[in-house]
C-alpha positions in Angstrom: 72.1 -73.8 31.4 74.6 -71.0 32.4 77.9 -72.0 34.5 78.7 -68.4 35.6 78.2 -67.6 39.0 75.2 -64.9 40.5 77.6 -62.7 41.7 78.9 -62.0 38.2 75.3 -60.9 36.4 75.3 -57.3 35.9 72.8 -54.7 37.4 69.5 -54.2 36.5 69.0 -52.9 33.0 67.9 -49.4 32.5 64.2 -48.7 32.0 63.2 -48.1 28.5 61.9 -44.4 27.7 58.2 -44.8 27.8 56.7 -43.9 23.8 55.4 -40.4 23.7 51.5 -40.8 23.5 50.1 -40.6 19.9 47.8 -37.1 19.7 44.6 -38.3 19.2 41.5 -36.0 17.9 40.5 -34.9 21.7 44.2 -33.8 22.6 44.8 -30.3 22.0 48.3 -29.2 21.2 49.6 -25.9 22.5 49.3 -23.0 20.1 52.0 -22.1 18.0 52.8 -18.8 16.0 52.6 -19.7 12.3 55.8 -20.0 10.8 56.8 -18.5 7.4 56.6 -22.1 6.1 52.8 -22.9 7.3 50.6 -19.9 6.5 47.4 -19.1 8.3 44.5 -20.3 6.2 41.9 -17.5 6.1 38.1 -18.4 6.3 36.2 -18.3 3.5 34.5 -15.4 2.5 30.5 -15.1 3.4 30.0 -11.9 1.2 29.4 -14.2 -1.8 27.2 -16.3 -0.2 25.1 -13.6 1.7 24.7 -11.6 -1.2 22.9 -14.5 -2.9 20.5 -15.4 -0.3 16.8 -16.1 -0.8 15.7 -13.1 1.3 18.1 -10.7 -1.0 16.8 -12.3 -4.0 13.4 -11.7 -2.6 14.0 -8.2 -2.1 15.5 -7.5 -5.3 12.6 -8.9 -7.2 10.1 -7.0 -5.1 12.0 -3.8 -6.2 11.8 -4.4 -9.5 8.1 -5.7 -9.7 6.9 -2.5 -9.6 8.4 -1.2 -13.0 7.4 -4.3 -14.5 3.5 -4.0 -13.2 3.7 -0.7 -14.8 5.0 -2.1 -17.9 2.6 -4.4 -18.5 -0.2 -2.1 -17.7 1.1 0.4 -19.8 1.0 -2.0 -22.7 -2.6 -3.0 -22.0 -4.0 0.3 -21.5 -2.1 2.5 -24.4 -4.7 3.5 -26.6 -6.4 5.2 -23.6 -3.3 7.0 -22.6 -2.5 7.9 -26.3 -5.7 9.5 -26.7 -5.7 11.5 -23.3 -2.3 13.0 -24.4 -3.2 14.2 -27.7 -6.5 16.2 -26.1 -4.3 17.6 -23.3 -1.7 18.5 -25.7 -3.9 21.4 -26.9 -5.8 22.2 -23.1 -5.2 25.1 -21.4 -1.7 24.7 -19.8 -2.7 26.2 -16.6 -5.7 24.7 -16.1 -3.8 21.5 -16.2 -1.5 22.6 -13.6 -3.9 23.4 -11.3 -5.3 20.1 -11.7 -1.8 18.5 -11.2 -1.7 20.8 -7.7 -5.2 19.2 -6.8 -3.7 15.9 -7.6 -0.5 16.3 -5.4 -2.8 17.7 -2.5 -4.9 14.6 -2.7 -1.5 12.6 -1.3 -1.4 15.2 1.6 -5.0 14.5 2.6 -4.3 10.6 2.3 -1.3 10.9 4.5 -3.6 12.8 7.0 -6.2 10.2 7.0 -3.5 7.7 7.4 -1.8 9.7 10.4 -5.4 10.3 12.0 -6.0 6.2 12.2 -3.3 5.7 14.1 -2.3 7.3 17.9 1.4 7.2 17.2 2.9 10.1 15.5 4.5 9.4 12.3 7.4 10.6 10.4 5.6 13.1 8.0 7.9 12.8 5.2 8.4 9.1 5.3 4.7 9.1 5.5 3.6 11.4 2.6 6.4 9.1 0.3 4.5 5.9 1.4 1.3 7.5 0.1 2.9 8.5 -3.0 3.8 4.8 -3.3 0.6 3.6 -2.6 -1.1 5.6 -5.0 1.0 3.2 -8.0 0.6 -0.1 -5.9 -3.3 1.0 -5.9 -3.4 1.1 -9.8 -2.5 -2.3 -10.1 -4.6 -4.2 -7.6 -8.5 -3.4 -6.9 -10.3 -2.4 -4.0 -7.5 -0.8 -3.2 -5.8 -3.6 -1.9 -2.2 -2.5 -3.3 -2.4 0.8 -1.3 -3.4 -1.3 2.3 -0.3 -3.6 1.5 1.8 -0.9 1.3 0.9 1.2 4.2 0.4 -1.8 6.3 4.2 -2.4 5.8 5.1 1.2 6.8 3.1 1.1 9.8 4.9 -2.5 10.8 8.1 -0.5 10.2 7.2 2.0 12.4 7.0 -0.5 15.4 3.1 -0.9 15.3 1.7 -4.0 15.9 -0.2 -5.9 13.2 -3.3 -6.1 15.1 -3.3 -2.3 15.4 -1.6 -1.5 11.9 -5.0 -3.7 10.5 -7.3 -2.0 12.6 -6.0 1.5 11.5 -7.0 0.1 7.9 -10.3 -1.1 8.9 -11.0 2.9 10.2 -9.5 4.0 7.2 -11.9 2.4 4.8 -14.9 2.9 7.3 -14.3 6.6 7.3 -13.9 7.4 4.1 -17.7 6.0 2.8 -19.0 8.0 5.6 -17.4 11.2 5.0 -18.1 11.1 1.5 -21.7 10.2 2.1 -21.9 13.2 4.8 -20.1 15.3 1.9 -22.8 14.5 -0.8 -25.4 15.0 1.5 -24.1 18.4 2.1 -24.0 19.2 -1.6 -27.6 18.0 -2.1 -29.1 20.2 0.7 -26.7 23.3 -0.2 -27.8 23.0 -3.8 -31.6 22.3 -4.2 -31.4 23.1 -7.6 -29.4 20.3 -8.6 -32.2 17.8 -7.1 -33.8 16.9 -10.3 -31.6 14.4 -11.1 -33.5 12.4 -13.4 -32.1 9.1 -14.5 -29.5 9.5 -11.7 -31.8 8.4 -9.0 -31.9 4.2 -8.8 -35.6 3.1 -8.5 -37.0 1.2 -5.5 -36.0 -2.0 -6.8 -32.7 -1.3 -7.1 -32.2 0.3 -3.5 -33.9 -2.9 -2.3 -31.7 -5.3 -4.2 -28.7 -3.3 -2.9 -29.9 -3.6 0.9 -30.3 -7.4 0.4 -27.1 -7.9 -1.1 -25.6 -5.5 1.9 -27.6 -7.6 4.3 -26.8 -10.8 3.3 -22.9 -10.2 3.5 -23.2 -9.0 7.0 -25.1 -11.9 7.8 -22.9 -14.3 6.4 -19.8 -12.7 8.1 -21.2 -13.1 11.2 -22.6 -16.6 11.1 -19.1 -17.4 9.4 -17.1 -15.7 12.6 -19.7 -18.0 15.2 -19.4 -21.2 13.1 -15.7 -21.4 13.1 -13.9 -21.5 16.1 -10.4 -20.8 15.1 -11.8 -17.3 13.3 -13.7 -16.4 16.4 -10.6 -15.4 18.9 -8.6 -13.3 16.5 -11.7 -11.5 15.0 -12.7 -10.9 18.8 -9.3 -9.7 19.4 -9.4 -7.4 16.1 -12.9 -5.9 17.4 -11.4 -5.0 20.6 -8.1 -3.4 19.5 -10.0 -1.5 16.8 -12.6 0.0 19.3 -9.5 0.5 21.8 -8.0 2.4 19.4 -10.9 4.4 18.1 -11.8 5.6 21.7 -8.3 7.0 22.1 -7.8 8.5 18.5 -11.6 10.3 19.4 -9.9 11.9 22.5 -7.3 13.5 20.3 -8.2 16.4 18.4 -5.7 16.4 16.4 -6.4 12.9 15.2 -10.1 13.8 14.7 -9.3 16.8 12.5 -6.7 14.4 10.3 -9.1 11.4 10.2 -12.1 13.2 8.9 -11.2 16.1 7.4 -8.7 14.5 5.5 -11.2 12.2 4.3 -13.9 14.9 3.6 -11.2 16.9 1.6 -10.5 13.8 -0.8 -13.3 13.5 -3.0 -13.2 17.4 -3.0 -9.7 17.5 -4.4 -10.7 14.5 -6.8 -13.6 16.9 -8.3 -11.4 20.0 -8.5 -9.0 17.8 -10.7 -11.9 17.0 -12.8 -13.2 20.3 -13.1 -9.7 21.7 -13.7 -9.2 19.4 -16.3 -12.6 19.9 -18.0 -12.1 23.8 -17.8 -8.6 23.2 -19.7 -10.8 21.5 -22.6 -13.8 23.9 -22.3 -16.0 21.4 -20.4 -19.6 23.0 -20.1 -20.3 22.5 -16.2 -19.6 24.2 -13.3 -17.1 23.2 -10.4 -20.4 22.2 -8.2 -21.8 20.1 -11.1 -18.9 18.2 -11.7 -18.2 17.6 -7.9 -21.7 16.4 -7.8 -21.3 14.1 -10.8 -18.2 12.4 -8.7 -19.7 11.9 -5.5 -22.9 9.8 -7.7 -20.5 8.2 -9.5 -18.3 7.0 -7.4 -21.0 6.3 -4.6 -22.9 4.3 -7.2 -20.0 1.8 -8.5 -17.3 2.7 -6.1 -18.1 -0.9 -4.5 -16.9 -2.7 -7.7 -13.2 -4.3 -7.2 -11.3 -2.4 -9.7 -7.6 -1.2 -9.5 -7.9 2.3 -9.0 -11.6 2.2 -9.8 -10.7 2.4 -13.2 -13.4 1.4 -15.5 -16.6 1.5 -13.6 -15.9 4.6 -12.1 -14.7 6.6 -15.3 -18.2 5.1 -17.5 -20.5 6.3 -14.3 -18.9 9.4 -14.3 -19.1 10.3 -18.1 -22.7 9.3 -17.7 -23.6 11.5 -14.8 -21.8 14.4 -16.5 -23.7 13.8 -19.7 -26.8 14.0 -17.5 -26.0 17.2 -16.3 -25.2 18.8 -20.2 -21.7 17.7 -21.1 -21.0 16.5 -24.5 -20.2 12.8 -24.5 -16.8 13.2 -26.4 -15.7 16.4 -24.2 -16.8 14.2 -20.9 -15.1 11.2 -22.1 -12.1 13.5 -22.8 -12.0 15.0 -19.5 -12.5 11.6 -17.9 -9.1 10.7 -19.9 -7.4 13.6 -18.7 -8.6 13.2 -15.0 -6.7 9.7 -15.4 -3.6 11.1 -17.2 -3.0 13.4 -14.6 -3.8 11.1 -11.4 -2.6 7.5 -12.8 -0.2 8.0 -15.8 1.8 10.9 -14.7 2.5 10.0 -11.3 2.8 6.4 -12.1 6.2 5.7 -13.2 7.6 8.2 -10.0 5.0 6.4 -7.6 6.7 3.4 -8.8 10.1 4.1 -8.6 9.8 5.7 -5.1 8.3 2.3 -4.0 11.4 0.7 -5.0 13.3 3.0 -3.2 11.5 2.6 0.0 11.9 -1.3 -0.4 15.2 -1.2 -1.0 15.7 0.5 2.0 13.3 -1.3 3.9 11.0 1.4 4.9 8.7 -1.5 3.5 
């Protein structure tokens, strides 16, 4: 106990300074410019990461896929290509140039049919390039699936919805056989001397089997569409879209001319290629006989799913030309030359165009 007087006590002690608060994770410091001692850290670059993204790798793979498929197909059918080139080396070059011209016109006709199947105006240059690329894709997948896939991607890239683009493909696939049948009937009516077709006309039993197969396929499709409810709604919507576009297209004279005129010109241009190759090799058939042979052969076996129709159509075409009086070896050489001009010559350029269109995101 202290004996000092209370008056001698000192005044109140000065208050201690409050400790500065410890900066927490939520406290934001005032921004200050970085000094030379503490340089700013740049964010990591993202270009290397985006260049190896799955989407980019998939696009590069699609770019190289057509070239790989061309190489595989060339190795598998190398003998036919070599025999055709050997025979064509001794052929008349002017007729071969004519056949190459008709081959190029076939792509123009295909572009006209594609334009006639959609109401919107498509860019002519890109449309023709897409059909040239579709020709290369058509030689890889059966039943024209390659050409339809390329065209579908092209139409979607032009802003056409998937339902309407699919409807245009269905219209394209429906118009071509109808137009080819009309051309065949026109040839039979215009040249009645060619009606002695002999073995080319199928018997009644074959026709009955074909009709029964078509009726069974249609009935099966109708039963499946009616029984499976998830398929009913999109199928009804597709039919409505297709019918709406068909009515709209047939109210436009330019689309009607492009659609039906291009579809009717396609088999005539193909027959002109075959006739040009045949004339270059000395085939003893007229252009009318070659055209009728192609129409009959493609109508008889054109529904067989084969890449580009190669195989069944070739055999039927050789058989039909032999029936009209052509030697077997010369008819086979003509078909081989036709395939060289329409498949092998444009295959590599078409694959390159397909790769460029994929790389530039046109497809």
